[in-house]
C-alpha positions in Angstrom: 5.1 -21.7 -23.8 1.6 -22.0 -25.3 0.0 -18.6 -26.1 -3.5 -19.8 -24.9 -2.1 -21.0 -21.6 -0.3 -17.6 -21.1 -3.5 -15.8 -21.9 -5.3 -17.8 -19.3 -2.6 -17.0 -16.8 -2.7 -13.3 -17.7 -6.5 -13.2 -17.2 -6.2 -15.1 -13.9 -3.6 -12.6 -12.7 -5.8 -9.7 -13.7 -8.7 -11.2 -11.7 -6.4 -11.5 -8.7 -5.4 -7.8 -9.0 -9.0 -6.8 -9.5 -9.9 -8.4 -6.3 -6.9 -7.0 -4.5 -7.8 -3.4 -5.6 -11.4 -3.9 -4.4 -10.2 -5.1 -1.0 -8.0 -2.0 -0.8 -11.0 0.2 -1.6 -12.6 -1.1 1.6 -9.4 -0.9 3.7 -8.0 2.5 2.8 -10.8 4.6 4.6 -10.0 2.7 7.8 -6.3 3.4 7.5 -7.1 7.1 6.8 -9.2 7.3 9.9 -6.6 5.5 12.1 -3.7 7.8 11.0 -2.7 10.7 13.3 -1.1 13.1 10.8 -3.2 15.1 8.3 -0.7 14.4 5.6 -0.9 10.6 6.0 -4.7 10.6 6.3 -4.9 12.8 3.2 -2.4 10.5 1.4 -4.6 7.4 2.2 -7.7 9.3 0.9 -5.9 10.3 -2.3 -4.7 6.7 -2.8 -8.3 5.5 -2.3 -9.3 7.6 -5.3 -6.4 6.3 -7.3 -7.3 2.7 -6.3 -10.8 3.2 -7.6 -9.2 4.3 -10.9 -6.9 1.1 -10.9 -10.1 -1.0 -10.6 -11.7 0.9 -13.5 -8.6 0.4 -15.6 -8.7 -3.4 -14.9 -12.4 -3.3 -15.9 -11.4 -1.7 -19.2 -8.9 -4.4 -19.8 -11.4 -7.1 -19.1 -13.8 -5.5 -21.6 -11.1 -5.3 -24.3 -10.3 -9.0 -23.7 -14.0 -9.9 -23.9 -14.0 -11.1 -20.3 -16.3 -10.4 -17.4 -14.7 -8.1 -14.8 -14.6 -10.3 -11.8 -12.1 -11.0 -9.1 -10.4 -14.2 -8.0 -9.9 -14.0 -4.2 -6.5 -12.5 -3.7 -5.3 -14.3 -0.5 -2.1 -12.3 -0.4 -3.9 -9.0 -0.2 -6.4 -10.4 2.2 -3.4 -11.3 4.5 -1.7 -7.9 4.1 -5.0 -6.2 5.0 -5.5 -8.5 8.0 -2.0 -7.5 9.2 -2.9 -3.8 8.7 -6.1 -4.3 10.7 -4.1 -6.0 13.4 -1.7 -3.0 13.5 -4.7 -0.6 13.9 -5.9 -2.7 16.8 -2.6 -2.2 18.6 -2.0 0.2 21.4 0.4 2.4 19.6 0.4 6.1 20.5 0.4 9.0 18.0 3.1 9.0 15.5 4.1 5.4 16.3 0.7 4.4 14.9 1.4 6.4 11.7 4.8 4.6 11.4 3.0 1.2 11.8 0.4 2.2 9.2 3.1 3.2 6.8 4.8 -0.1 7.3 1.6 -1.9 6.4 0.9 0.3 3.5 4.4 -0.1 2.0 4.0 -3.9 2.2 0.8 -3.6 0.2 2.5 -1.3 -2.3 5.4 -3.7 -2.8 3.0 -6.6 -3.4 1.2 -4.5 -6.0 4.4 -3.3 -7.6 5.5 -7.0 -8.0 2.1 -8.1 -9.2 1.7 -5.3 -11.8 5.2 -5.7 -13.1 4.6 -9.4 -13.6 1.2 -8.9 -15.4 2.7 -6.2 -17.6 5.4 -8.7 -18.8 2.7 -11.2 -19.6 0.7 -8.6 -21.5 3.9 -7.6 -23.5 4.5 -11.3 -24.4 0.9 -11.5 -25.6 1.0 -8.3 -27.6 -1.7 -6.7 -25.4 -0.4 -3.2 -26.0 -3.5 -1.3 -24.8 -3.7 -3.4 -21.6 0.1 -2.9 -21.0 -0.3 0.9 -21.3 -3.1 0.9 -18.7 -1.2 -1.4 -16.4 1.9 0.7 -16.7 -0.1 3.8 -15.6 -1.2 1.9 -12.5 2.3 0.6 -11.8 3.7 4.2 -12.0 1.1 5.4 -9.5 1.8 2.5 -7.1 5.5 3.3 -7.2 4.8 7.0 -6.6 2.6 6.1 -3.6 5.4 4.0 -2.1 7.8 6.9 -2.6 5.4 9.3 -0.9 5.1 6.9 2.1 8.9 6.9 2.4 9.0 10.7 2.3 6.5 10.9 5.1 8.4 8.3 7.1 11.6 10.3 6.5 10.0 13.3 8.3 9.7 11.3 11.5 11.9 12.5 14.3 12.7 10.7 17.5 12.1 12.5 20.8 13.6 11.3 24.0 10.8 10.6 26.5 13.2 11.1 29.4 14.3 14.6 28.4 15.9 16.3 31.4 16.3 13.0 33.3 19.9 12.1 32.7 19.8 8.7 34.4 17.0 7.6 32.1 18.9 8.9 29.1 22.0 7.0 30.1 19.9 3.9 30.6 18.3 4.2 27.1 21.7 4.6 25.5 23.2 1.6 27.3 20.3 -0.7 26.5 19.5 0.6 23.1 15.9 0.7 24.0 13.7 2.6 21.5 12.5 6.0 22.3 9.0 7.4 21.3 8.8 8.8 17.8 7.6 12.3 17.2 6.8 13.8 13.8 8.2 17.2 12.8 4.8 18.2 11.5 1.8 19.1 13.5 -0.6 16.2 14.1 -4.2 16.7 13.4 -6.7 16.9 16.3 
């Protein structure tokens, strides 16, 4: 593998990530607004601030490499965000909307975890130690965000919508139809 070719790939991947982070900076406030629980909304707002930091780290790396901080359209993130927007347009009630938002957010996090892991490896191969340290910080934060989303989802509780009506309960158990989700925490107004 040619070192110059790998460096070009490294820069190309960094540009893709830079664009992805900037797309997220625009999408996260909408997700925060669409969420029902205060915890999830606050989590999206906190991740927005982290994401701004991720973009700044990428800018630092571009500066170190003597490259202009610019993005290459990240079609993967564009698609993930479009799916998230589609979810926000659905008719889901309450905590079901939060569950849908978490699903969308986790797909984004998994994409970022894969992308940062890959670019870190390229940076290691190129001996870009400073860049690798910055990228590892971001990877750690992306992983922590995914874990926080899982923790919020783990707090969801199912509530039988036909409580007290035995015939509906029996029907639900026979057909395995889903029942509405209810969170253990108090939802925000």
